[in-house]
Each structure stands twice: as structure tokens, then as C-alpha cells.
N, C-alpha and C positions, 0 to 999 in steps of 0.2 A: 533555554526557551526561545532561542533565536527564531526569527522569521527565516524563511528559506534563503537567507542572504540574498545576493543579487541573482537576477535571472541567469546571468552568465555562469555563476557558480553552480546553479541548479543544472544547467545544461551540461557543464563539465562533469558533474557528479553522475548524471545519467549516462553520458558517454563512457565513463569509467566503469559504472556498475554493470552495463550490459556485457562488458568484456571480463568481468570478474576481477577488476583491478582497483576497486574502491577499498583499499586497505590502508593500514597505518603507514605504509611506506610512501603513500602519496597524499594522504589527508593532512593538511596543516593542523597542528595541535595548538590552537589559540589558548591564551590564559583563561578565557572564560570557561573552558571545559573543566579546569581544575576548580574554579569557583562553583560550578554547578555540580561538583562531585563526580564527574565522569572520568577524570584522569585521562590516560591515553585511550583513544578510540580506534578500534579496528573494525570498521563497518562490515566488510564481507568476511572478516574472521569470525564475527558473531553470527552473521547471516549469509552463509555461503550460497552462491548461485548454483542451482541444480543444472545439470546438462538437460537439453531439451530432446524429447522424443520427436520423431518425425522422419521425413524422407531423407533429410540431409544434415541432421544435427542443427548447426547454425545457432543463432542467438536472437534475442528479442530486438526488433528494430527500435532504434532510439526514438523514432517518431511515436511509436506505440506507447512506450513507457512515459514519454513526455505528455502525451495525450491523457493518460490516466491521471498524472499529477495535476495537470491543468484542470481537468474535470473535477477531481476530488477536492482541490484546495486553492485553485488559481495560483499554484506554485508557492503557497505561503506555508512556512513552518510555524509561525506564531500568528496571533490574531492580527487582523488587517490594519490596526492602528500602529503597529510596530514599524519603525524605519529599518531598511536593510542594514544588517550588522549590529542592531541593537537588541537588547533583551526585552522580553515581554511575556505575557501569558501564552501558553501553548494553544494553538488553534484546535478547537473542539468541533465535533460534528454539529449539525443543525440543532438537534435537541440537547446537545451538551451533556455534561456528566450527570446532570440532575433531571434529565428528561423534561425540560421546560416546554410547555405547550407553545406552539408558534403560529396560532391561528390569528391572522390580522384582524379578525372581527372581535377578538377578545384580547387585546394587547396586555391588559392587566393580569391575565393568567400566566404571562411569561415568567413571573417570579414564583410561581408555584412549583413544587417538586413532584414529579411523577416518576417514581423509580422504575415502573414497568416500561418506560420509554427511554430510560437512560442509555446512552450510547458511548462507547469507548473508542470512537474513531479519532485517531490522533494525527494531527499535523499534515505534512505535505502529501503523504500517501494515504491519509485517513486509515491508518492501520487499526484494525479491530481485534483480529484473532490474537489470543494470548494476552490481551491487555486488561481483561476483567478479572478481579480477584475471585478465586474459587472456581473458575471455569476449567473444563477439561483442556489441557494444553496451555495452561497459564505459564507465561514466560518468567524466567528469573527476574528479580527486581532490577538488577543492573541492566538487563536488556530492555525492560520496559522504560527505564529512565532514559536510556540512549535513544530509543524510538521517539519519545516525547520531547526531548531537549535538543537533539543533534540532527540537523537536516541530512547529513550524509548517511547516518545510520537509518533514518527513516526511508531514504531512497533505496538503501541496500535491502531493507526488508520488503519494500514495495516490489522491487525486482524479483526477490525470491517468491513472494506471494503470486505474482503474475506467472512466473515460470512454473510454479507448482500447479496452478490452475490449468495451464497448457498440458502438463504431464498427466494430471488427473483425467482429463478428457480423452486421453489415449489409453487409459487403463480400464480394461473390461471389468476388473474386480470392483472398481469404484463407480464407473459409468457404463453399465451394461449396454452393449451396442455402441461402442465409443464414438466420439464426435470428432471427425476430421474434415476440415473444410478445404475445398478447391484442391490445390496440389499438395497440401499438408506440409509445405515448406515454411518453416518458421521465419525465414528471412523476408517473406512477403507480408506486408502489413494487412492485406485483405484476408489472410488466413487466421487472424487473431480474433475474429468477431466473437466466437463462442467463449474463449478464455476471458475476453474483456467483459462479456456478459456475466461471467461467473466471478469476476474479481470482487464485486461487492455483494455478498450473500443476501443482505437485507433487501436488495432490489431484485433478486432472482427467485427467492423461495416461493413467491406467490405468482410469478409470471412465466416461469420456465415451462415449456410444453411437456406433455407427458412423454416418457420414453417409449419407444416401440417395444412390443412384447417379444418380438423376435427380429433377428437381423440387425444390421447397422443403420445408423442414422443416414438420411439422404445427404449427399454432398453437393 
């Protein structure tokens, strides 16, 4: 349940993840992982990084993935009261696991449970897909635990999610009239706008513009 450890460790993990090198060969296996029931952790063995579609292959720019993590969690793996390197409760999304209302006008309602608004956004990358019991694509319990408790595993799955979003926007079977921005070179941060928009489905399902009936999206 660690916080994202130090900012330097988060940046190191991102630099490793975009290269596909965030594996057990490089991740220090602290004793806390055994206490947490994780054993040996192999982040990108669990969550391998897909190759990117595009004009030149390439990889996710480190600035783009770091920007996602900063926006999603302020680079925190555990709740904000945890000191770097210490254990604490896993950072949950705004509405939390119990869908607590967060209207400042009615703070007393914060303690009510609203299951319809429950969110399974976990930790540094606010990973949601595969974390809810009974959903399509539910991840194995060992992977869910690693995402929630280990910052390196969470960064590995965040990188995989972001790369998957990039590739989905290049797949006509998923996104008719696929979306390719500017030069379509993944090494350029300015070409990631659409994939970033799609990283968090909760923020895109009601705001994404209608797809064109024919032809490709404008670039």
C-alpha cells in the first residue's frame, strides 16, 4: 500500500516502463512486498508493453506518461498522508470505493454509500479497467493486488493502458475512421492528445465528439 515512494523513484520507473525494462531484473524486492503478500514482483512480466502503431514505431514519451500520473494522482501510490516509503491506505479515486458524494454544500453526505458511483480507480495511474469484481475483463486477484499495492506494477499497467489506447485509435475495427494526429509519430508528445483523452473512459464517454459516418478523422 505504499505511496509512490519518492518522486525520483517514480521518474525512474517511468523511464524503465516506456522501454519495457520494468521487470524483476531491475525492481528492488523490498521485504514489505512479502509482508503484503506480493512475493517477487515482475511488473512488465505481468503487464507487458505493446508495440506502438504509427509511422515509425517508437515509444511513449516519458513526459506524456509522467503527465498522466501527475494528473491522475499527483504521483501518489497511497493516500496523501503517507510519507514516502511508508505503508498506508491505497489511494482511491474521488468518489472512492463506496461512491461517497463529494458535494461541498452537503459535507455530511460524504459518509453515505452510493454504489452506483463507486469507482475502482487505484493509486498512481488510477487504474480502473479489470479492477472491479464481476466485470468483463476482470484481472486475476494477484494482478489486482499488485496494481493496488506496488507502485512499479501500477506504472507498468498505466503504460500498457496508454499504449493500448494509442493502438486502439489506429484500429478501424475499434475506431471506424481511425484517429491519427499530426505526423502520427509516437515519439512526439503533441501526437498523444487523442490517446490521453481516451485514457480515462469516465471523462470521455459523454464528451467525445461523434465519429464521422465516412472517411477518416481530420488531422
